matplotlib code that plots the C-alpha trace (Angstrom):
import matplotlib.pyplot as plt

x = [30.7, 32.2, 36.0, 36.7, 35.5, 37.2, 40.7, 42.6, 41.7, 38.2, 37.7, 39.0, 36.9, 33.9, 35.4, 35.3, 31.6, 30.4, 31.6, 30.0, 26.4, 27.4, 27.7, 24.7, 22.5, 24.1, 22.9, 19.8, 19.2, 20.5, 19.1, 22.6, 21.1, 19.2, 22.2, 24.5, 21.9, 21.9, 25.6, 26.2, 23.2, 24.9, 28.5, 28.4, 30.6, 33.6, 33.4, 31.4, 29.3, 32.4, 33.7, 30.5, 30.3, 33.8, 33.0, 30.0, 31.6, 34.4, 32.4, 30.8, 33.9, 35.5, 32.3, 32.5, 36.2, 35.1, 32.7, 35.1, 38.4, 35.7, 34.8, 38.7, 39.5, 36.7, 38.3, 41.4, 40.7, 38.7, 41.7, 44.0, 41.0, 41.3, 45.4, 45.4, 42.9, 45.1, 48.0, 46.4, 45.3, 48.8, 50.7, 47.8, 47.6, 50.3, 51.6, 51.9, 48.6, 46.4, 45.4, 45.9, 48.8, 50.2, 49.1, 45.9, 45.7, 46.5, 43.4, 41.2, 37.6, 35.6, 32.0, 31.8, 28.3, 26.0, 22.4, 21.5, 19.1, 17.5, 16.5, 17.5, 19.7, 23.1, 26.0, 29.6, 31.2, 33.1, 36.7, 39.4, 42.9, 44.9, 48.6, 49.4, 53.3, 54.0, 56.7, 58.8, 58.7, 62.5, 62.6, 60.0, 62.2, 65.4, 63.7, 61.2, 62.8, 61.6, 58.9, 57.4, 57.4, 55.2, 52.7, 52.5, 51.8, 49.0, 47.7, 47.9, 46.1, 43.4, 43.1, 42.8, 40.0, 38.0, 37.4, 33.7, 34.9, 37.8, 36.3, 39.6, 42.7, 46.5, 49.4, 52.3, 54.9, 57.1, 55.2, 53.0, 49.3, 46.9, 43.0, 40.2, 37.1, 34.3, 31.4, 33.5, 33.3, 35.6, 34.7, 34.1, 37.7, 39.9, 37.8, 39.1, 42.3, 42.4, 40.8, 43.6, 45.9, 44.3, 43.9, 47.4, 48.6, 47.1, 49.2, 50.3, 51.1, 53.8, 56.0, 54.9, 55.8, 53.7, 54.8, 53.6, 54.4, 53.5, 51.4, 52.1, 48.6, 48.3, 45.2, 43.4, 40.5, 40.1, 38.9, 37.7, 36.7, 40.5, 43.1, 43.6, 43.4, 46.9, 47.7, 45.4, 47.4, 50.9, 49.4, 48.0, 52.2, 53.2, 51.1, 52.1, 55.4, 54.7, 53.1, 55.5, 57.8, 56.4, 56.7, 55.0, 51.2, 50.2, 47.8, 47.8, 45.2, 47.4, 48.3, 49.6, 52.7, 53.9, 54.2, 56.1, 58.5, 59.2, 60.1, 61.9, 63.6, 64.5, 65.5, 67.9, 68.8, 70.0, 71.7, 73.7, 74.3, 75.7, 77.6, 79.6, 80.7, 82.1, 83.8, 81.5, 81.4, 84.1, 85.6, 86.1, 87.8, 87.1, 89.9, 90.2, 91.9, 94.0, 92.8, 95.8, 98.3, 96.2, 97.5, 95.7, 95.6, 93.3, 90.4, 87.2, 86.6, 82.7, 80.9, 79.9, 78.2, 77.3, 75.4, 75.6, 73.1, 74.6, 72.5, 74.6, 73.2, 72.9, 74.8, 72.1, 70.0, 72.7, 74.2, 70.6, 69.6, 72.7, 72.1, 68.6, 69.9, 73.1, 75.6, 77.1, 80.0, 81.2, 80.9, 82.3, 85.7, 86.0, 86.1, 88.3, 91.1, 90.8, 91.1, 93.9, 95.8, 95.3, 96.2, 99.8, 100.5, 99.6, 102.4, 102.6, 101.4, 97.8, 95.1, 92.4, 89.2, 86.5, 82.8, 81.0, 77.4, 75.2, 74.6, 78.1, 78.4, 76.1, 79.2, 81.2, 84.1, 83.9, 87.4, 89.3, 87.8, 88.9, 92.9, 92.6, 91.9, 94.6, 97.5, 96.2, 96.6, 99.6, 98.5, 99.7, 96.4, 98.0, 97.1, 92.9, 90.4, 87.0, 83.7, 80.9, 77.5, 76.1, 73.2, 75.3, 76.1, 72.7, 72.0, 74.6, 76.7, 78.6, 79.7, 80.4, 82.5, 84.3, 85.0, 85.9, 88.8, 90.1, 90.3, 91.8, 94.7, 95.7, 96.3, 93.2, 92.0, 87.9, 85.6, 82.3, 80.6, 77.3, 78.5, 74.9, 72.6, 72.0, 71.4, 73.0, 75.9, 77.5, 77.1, 78.7, 81.7, 81.8, 81.4, 83.7, 87.2, 87.2, 89.9, 87.7, 84.2, 83.0, 80.3, 77.7, 76.7, 73.6, 75.1, 77.4, 74.9, 73.1, 76.3, 76.1, 72.5, 70.9, 72.5, 71.1, 73.4, 76.6, 76.1, 75.6, 78.9, 80.9, 80.1, 81.1, 84.4, 85.1, 84.5, 86.7, 89.1, 88.8, 88.4, 92.0, 89.6, 90.0, 86.8, 86.3, 83.8, 81.6, 79.5, 81.8, 80.8, 81.5, 84.4, 82.1, 81.7, 85.3, 86.0, 84.0, 85.5, 88.8, 87.9, 86.5, 89.7, 88.2, 91.2, 89.8, 87.8, 85.6, 83.0, 83.2, 85.2, 88.2, 87.3, 84.4, 84.6, 87.3, 88.5, 91.5, 93.3, 92.7, 93.8, 97.7, 97.2, 95.3, 98.2, 100.6, 99.6, 97.5, 94.5, 95.3, 94.5, 97.5, 96.0, 92.8, 93.5, 95.2, 92.4, 90.0, 92.4, 92.7, 89.1, 88.2, 86.6, 89.5]
y = [-11.2, -14.4, -14.8, -14.7, -11.5, -10.1, -11.0, -8.8, -11.4, -11.8, -7.6, -7.7, -9.9, -8.5, -4.9, -6.8, -8.0, -4.8, -2.8, -5.4, -4.9, -1.2, -0.8, -3.2, -1.0, 1.7, 0.8, -0.3, 3.3, 4.9, 2.9, 2.1, -1.3, 0.9, 3.6, 0.7, -1.1, 2.1, 3.3, -0.5, -0.4, 3.2, 2.2, -1.2, -1.1, -0.1, -3.0, -1.6, -4.8, -7.0, -4.5, -4.5, -8.4, -8.5, -6.0, -8.2, -11.7, -9.9, -8.3, -12.2, -14.0, -11.5, -12.0, -15.7, -15.5, -13.4, -15.8, -18.8, -17.0, -15.8, -19.6, -20.6, -18.1, -19.1, -22.7, -21.6, -19.6, -22.2, -24.5, -21.7, -21.2, -24.9, -25.1, -22.0, -23.8, -26.8, -25.0, -23.3, -26.8, -28.3, -25.2, -25.2, -28.5, -31.3, -33.5, -36.7, -36.7, -34.6, -32.4, -28.6, -27.2, -24.3, -21.8, -23.0, -22.3, -18.9, -18.0, -20.2, -18.5, -19.8, -18.9, -16.0, -16.7, -19.2, -20.1, -21.9, -24.8, -23.5, -20.1, -19.7, -16.6, -15.8, -16.4, -16.1, -19.5, -21.6, -22.1, -24.2, -24.7, -27.9, -28.5, -31.9, -33.3, -36.9, -38.6, -41.1, -40.2, -40.3, -43.9, -45.1, -43.6, -45.3, -48.9, -48.9, -46.2, -43.1, -44.8, -46.5, -42.9, -41.2, -44.8, -43.7, -40.3, -40.7, -43.5, -40.7, -38.3, -40.3, -41.2, -37.5, -36.5, -39.5, -38.0, -36.2, -32.7, -32.7, -29.6, -28.8, -31.0, -29.0, -30.9, -28.2, -29.6, -33.2, -34.8, -31.4, -31.3, -28.5, -29.1, -26.2, -27.3, -25.7, -25.7, -27.3, -25.7, -26.5, -29.9, -31.2, -29.4, -31.3, -34.6, -34.0, -33.5, -37.1, -38.6, -37.3, -38.9, -42.7, -41.9, -41.3, -44.0, -47.2, -49.3, -48.8, -52.0, -51.5, -53.7, -56.5, -54.4, -52.6, -49.6, -46.9, -43.1, -40.4, -37.7, -34.0, -31.7, -28.4, -26.0, -22.8, -21.1, -18.7, -14.8, -13.9, -10.2, -9.6, -11.4, -13.5, -16.9, -17.5, -15.7, -18.7, -21.0, -19.9, -20.2, -24.3, -24.2, -23.1, -25.3, -28.4, -27.5, -27.4, -31.0, -32.1, -30.8, -33.1, -36.6, -38.0, -38.2, -35.4, -32.7, -28.9, -25.9, -22.7, -20.6, -17.0, -17.8, -20.2, -16.8, -15.2, -18.5, -18.3, -14.7, -15.4, -18.1, -16.5, -13.1, -15.6, -17.3, -13.9, -12.7, -16.6, -15.8, -12.2, -13.3, -16.3, -13.4, -11.9, -14.8, -14.2, -17.6, -18.9, -22.3, -23.2, -25.9, -28.3, -30.9, -34.7, -36.2, -39.3, -41.4, -43.9, -40.8, -37.8, -35.5, -33.6, -35.5, -33.6, -30.8, -31.4, -27.6, -26.8, -23.9, -21.0, -18.1, -14.6, -12.2, -8.6, -8.0, -9.8, -13.7, -16.6, -18.9, -22.8, -24.7, -26.9, -24.0, -22.3, -25.4, -27.0, -24.0, -23.9, -27.4, -26.7, -23.5, -25.0, -22.7, -25.9, -26.4, -22.4, -22.1, -25.6, -24.5, -22.1, -23.3, -25.7, -23.4, -21.4, -24.2, -25.9, -22.5, -22.6, -26.1, -25.4, -23.5, -26.6, -29.8, -31.9, -34.7, -33.1, -33.7, -31.8, -33.1, -32.0, -33.1, -33.3, -32.9, -35.9, -33.1, -32.8, -36.5, -36.2, -34.3, -36.0, -33.8, -33.6, -35.3, -33.4, -30.1, -31.6, -32.0, -28.8, -27.0, -29.3, -28.6, -24.6, -24.2, -26.8, -29.0, -32.3, -34.8, -37.4, -34.2, -34.2, -36.6, -36.1, -37.1, -38.3, -40.3, -43.2, -41.4, -39.6, -43.0, -44.6, -42.0, -43.5, -46.0, -46.6, -42.9, -42.4, -45.7, -43.7, -40.5, -42.2, -44.1, -41.4, -39.7, -42.7, -43.0, -39.3, -40.5, -38.7, -40.6, -41.2, -41.1, -42.9, -39.9, -41.0, -44.0, -46.5, -43.8, -44.3, -46.6, -50.2, -49.5, -53.3, -52.9, -49.2, -51.1, -54.0, -52.0, -48.9, -48.4, -46.6, -45.2, -44.2, -44.4, -41.7, -43.4, -40.9, -39.1, -40.1, -43.5, -41.9, -39.6, -42.6, -45.0, -46.2, -45.6, -47.8, -51.6, -52.1, -48.6, -49.6, -53.3, -51.7, -49.1, -52.7, -53.9, -51.2, -50.8, -54.4, -53.9, -51.2, -53.4, -56.4, -54.5, -52.5, -49.2, -46.3, -45.4, -41.9, -41.4, -37.9, -35.9, -36.8, -34.4, -36.1, -37.9, -41.0, -41.2, -41.0, -43.8, -45.9, -45.8, -45.8, -49.2, -50.6, -48.9, -46.6, -44.5, -41.0, -38.8, -35.6, -33.4, -30.4, -32.2, -31.6, -28.5, -26.6, -25.4, -22.7, -19.9, -20.3, -17.6, -19.9, -23.1, -23.0, -21.4, -24.8, -26.7, -24.9, -25.5, -29.0, -27.3, -29.8, -32.9, -34.7, -34.4, -35.1, -39.0, -38.9, -37.4, -39.7, -42.8, -42.5, -42.4, -45.5, -48.2, -50.6]
z = [-49.5, -50.6, -49.9, -53.5, -54.1, -50.9, -53.3, -55.9, -58.9, -57.5, -57.6, -61.2, -62.7, -60.8, -62.7, -66.0, -65.5, -64.4, -66.9, -69.6, -67.5, -67.8, -71.2, -72.0, -70.0, -71.6, -74.8, -74.2, -72.8, -76.0, -78.4, -79.6, -81.2, -83.9, -84.3, -85.0, -87.7, -89.2, -89.1, -90.8, -93.3, -94.3, -94.6, -95.5, -98.5, -96.0, -94.1, -91.4, -90.7, -90.6, -87.5, -85.8, -85.8, -84.6, -82.0, -81.0, -80.9, -78.9, -76.0, -76.0, -75.7, -73.2, -71.4, -71.8, -70.6, -67.7, -66.2, -66.9, -65.0, -62.0, -61.7, -61.9, -59.0, -56.9, -56.9, -56.4, -53.7, -52.2, -52.0, -50.5, -48.0, -47.5, -47.5, -44.7, -42.4, -42.7, -41.9, -39.0, -37.3, -37.8, -36.0, -33.1, -32.6, -31.1, -34.1, -31.8, -29.7, -32.0, -29.1, -29.3, -28.0, -26.4, -29.4, -29.7, -25.8, -26.0, -28.8, -26.4, -25.8, -22.8, -22.4, -19.8, -18.7, -18.5, -17.3, -14.7, -14.7, -11.4, -12.1, -15.4, -14.6, -16.1, -13.9, -14.6, -15.7, -13.1, -15.1, -13.5, -15.4, -14.5, -15.0, -15.2, -15.7, -15.6, -13.0, -14.2, -18.0, -18.6, -17.1, -19.9, -22.6, -21.2, -21.3, -24.0, -26.4, -27.5, -29.6, -26.6, -24.7, -27.5, -27.5, -23.5, -24.2, -26.7, -23.8, -21.7, -23.6, -24.3, -21.0, -19.8, -22.2, -21.2, -18.2, -18.3, -17.3, -19.6, -21.6, -23.9, -23.1, -24.6, -24.6, -24.0, -24.4, -23.3, -20.6, -19.6, -20.5, -19.4, -18.5, -18.9, -17.0, -17.0, -13.9, -11.2, -7.8, -5.1, -4.1, -7.5, -9.0, -6.1, -6.9, -10.9, -9.8, -7.7, -10.8, -13.0, -11.2, -10.9, -14.8, -15.7, -12.9, -14.1, -15.7, -19.4, -21.7, -24.1, -26.0, -23.8, -20.5, -18.1, -17.7, -15.0, -14.6, -11.6, -12.2, -10.4, -10.6, -9.9, -10.3, -9.8, -10.5, -13.5, -12.7, -16.0, -15.0, -14.2, -16.2, -19.2, -19.0, -19.2, -15.9, -14.2, -16.3, -14.9, -11.0, -11.8, -13.5, -10.1, -7.8, -10.1, -9.8, -5.7, -5.7, -7.7, -4.9, -2.3, -4.3, -7.0, -7.0, -5.2, -6.3, -5.0, -5.4, -6.0, -3.0, -3.0, -0.9, -3.8, -6.3, -3.1, -3.4, -7.0, -6.6, -4.0, -5.8, -8.9, -7.1, -5.2, -8.6, -9.5, -7.4, -7.4, -11.0, -9.7, -7.3, -9.4, -11.7, -8.9, -7.5, -4.1, -3.0, -1.3, -0.6, 3.4, 5.1, 7.1, 8.8, 7.9, 11.1, 10.8, 14.0, 14.1, 14.3, 15.2, 12.1, 9.5, 6.6, 4.3, 4.2, 2.7, 0.2, 1.1, -0.6, 1.7, 0.2, 2.3, -0.2, -0.1, 2.4, 4.9, 4.9, 4.5, 2.1, 3.0, 0.7, -0.2, -1.5, -3.9, -5.0, -6.0, -7.9, -9.9, -10.6, -11.7, -13.9, -15.3, -13.1, -11.3, -13.9, -13.7, -10.3, -9.6, -11.6, -10.0, -6.7, -7.8, -8.7, -5.8, -3.6, -5.9, -4.8, -1.5, -1.3, -2.4, 0.7, 2.5, 3.4, 0.4, 2.3, 3.4, 0.7, -1.0, -1.0, -3.1, -3.9, -7.4, -7.7, -9.1, -12.0, -12.9, -13.9, -16.8, -18.2, -20.4, -20.5, -16.7, -16.2, -18.5, -17.0, -13.6, -14.5, -17.0, -13.8, -11.9, -14.5, -14.5, -11.2, -10.4, -8.0, -8.5, -9.0, -6.6, -3.9, -5.1, -4.0, -5.7, -3.8, -5.5, -3.8, -4.7, -6.2, -8.9, -10.4, -10.8, -13.9, -16.4, -15.1, -17.8, -18.7, -14.6, -15.2, -17.9, -15.7, -12.8, -14.7, -16.6, -13.1, -11.6, -14.7, -13.9, -10.4, -8.6, -5.7, -5.8, -2.4, -2.4, -0.3, 2.1, 1.8, 3.3, 2.0, -1.7, -3.8, -3.8, -2.0, -2.5, -6.3, -6.4, -4.6, -6.8, -10.1, -9.5, -7.9, -4.7, -2.8, 0.3, 1.3, 3.8, 6.2, 6.5, 9.6, 9.8, 11.3, 13.6, 15.3, 16.8, 17.1, 21.0, 21.1, 18.5, 18.4, 14.4, 13.8, 15.5, 13.5, 10.4, 11.3, 12.5, 9.2, 6.8, 8.7, 8.5, 4.4, 4.0, 5.6, 3.4, 0.3, 1.6, 1.2, 3.7, 5.6, 6.8, 9.5, 9.1, 11.8, 14.7, 17.6, 20.6, 22.4, 23.2, 19.2, 18.9, 21.4, 19.7, 15.8, 17.6, 19.2, 15.3, 13.8, 11.4, 9.7, 9.2, 11.4, 10.2, 12.3, 14.8, 16.9, 15.3, 13.7, 11.8, 8.4, 7.9, 4.9, 4.0, 6.3, 9.1, 7.8, 8.2, 11.4, 11.8, 10.7, 12.6, 16.3, 15.2, 16.5, 19.7, 17.3, 18.4, 22.3, 21.0, 20.0, 23.4, 25.7, 23.9, 24.1, 27.9, 28.2, 27.2, 29.5, 31.1]

ax = plt.figure().add_subplot(projection="3d")
ax.plot(x, y, z, "-o")
ax.set_aspect("equal")
plt.show()
């Protein structure tokens, strides 16, 4: 039955038409025409002929009206169906690339059986899902603006669609694409993944710039008889993120270990959230020693977490999760507040050194957060030293400069951490004002064994003296390293030779007995070659 007659208005018009036809049939069957003629003839003096004429004209007009109404309503229904189809297309397609989107993917119907060209028998169709995510897309937006980024996405979508085995390409949002490929065996699927990377990574010319982006690709087959299509897409997505963790332009086939990794991470994330709420993550303190006097001049606060199972979680693990999930701000403020309260028990001459995450530099309220914590807990701003890595400065240099200037104006000291391992070290020293530079432990570990490393350390220390900036050497673990640094005039030392990170309860006793730091310096001095 046509769509029109399935509507309420269509059914009403159909009912009127059916009623008219029924009455006409009844009239023929009962010979009502002759009876009406006799009736009109018998009562003509009473105007029966006019009444009969009026009834005939009225019936004819009703029939004509019903027919015209049916035509109008049919046109209206066709327009409504067309509008609904247009709305459905809009809802299931990306407005920029015109590719189908996630909603269309959820409605995707894939043929489960195909006939073999060799023997004509039907076999289960091989379906492979590919997940593609662009690497470095944000840099394109920063360089040529969002319009340029849109142009790049359109070109990338065309390139993906141009690959022969891409039966259907979807844009899931942002710079993520999903491809449903039919009939690919294992070797062809891997080749297809490589083709995707090659297609995406070719230069794209936008506004006179040759733009390049990378691609991370994950893929897996669809077990049609056991799961929905979305399950295979989820596995391809996990493989894509694993490939992304290996660096740009990698492709990976899904492996069960990837799911286990995600499950473990999700569990760890939940435990971390609970630990932050319960304040179970504590600051430990590693001493900073003045190499000229041998006394303790500060402590660096380091986050430590032992979960309820007694397992010690490495900071690199839980700090990374906190950064990715947005929990870093709450964790930072809690640790800083506790460290400030602990530092109030130390001598006024002992500094508190605290690390900033690169992610936090995107927070324009960072300086005010730090100053509020200091004011709330009563620690003078002059006793706080904030450590920041070079990598944290490159995301938004102007915003970083404002944050550092605001902290400096309040009296907070700024140290450039891991000096020499990040981006454009000398440029950072020229652009920003630092009170201290910390030489990364990687230079200290091989110092004395590698002549080039030794020259680099000498240059760093000389640079610090010329700029009137104190230098701290990280990772000092033996007297040999300490001897060399004393000869070169390094200002401050940090490492296991002086003390490992310790809980706050041990800090006061460490300060009181000096932990033999003065004797450490004396022993090292006596051990120097004469």
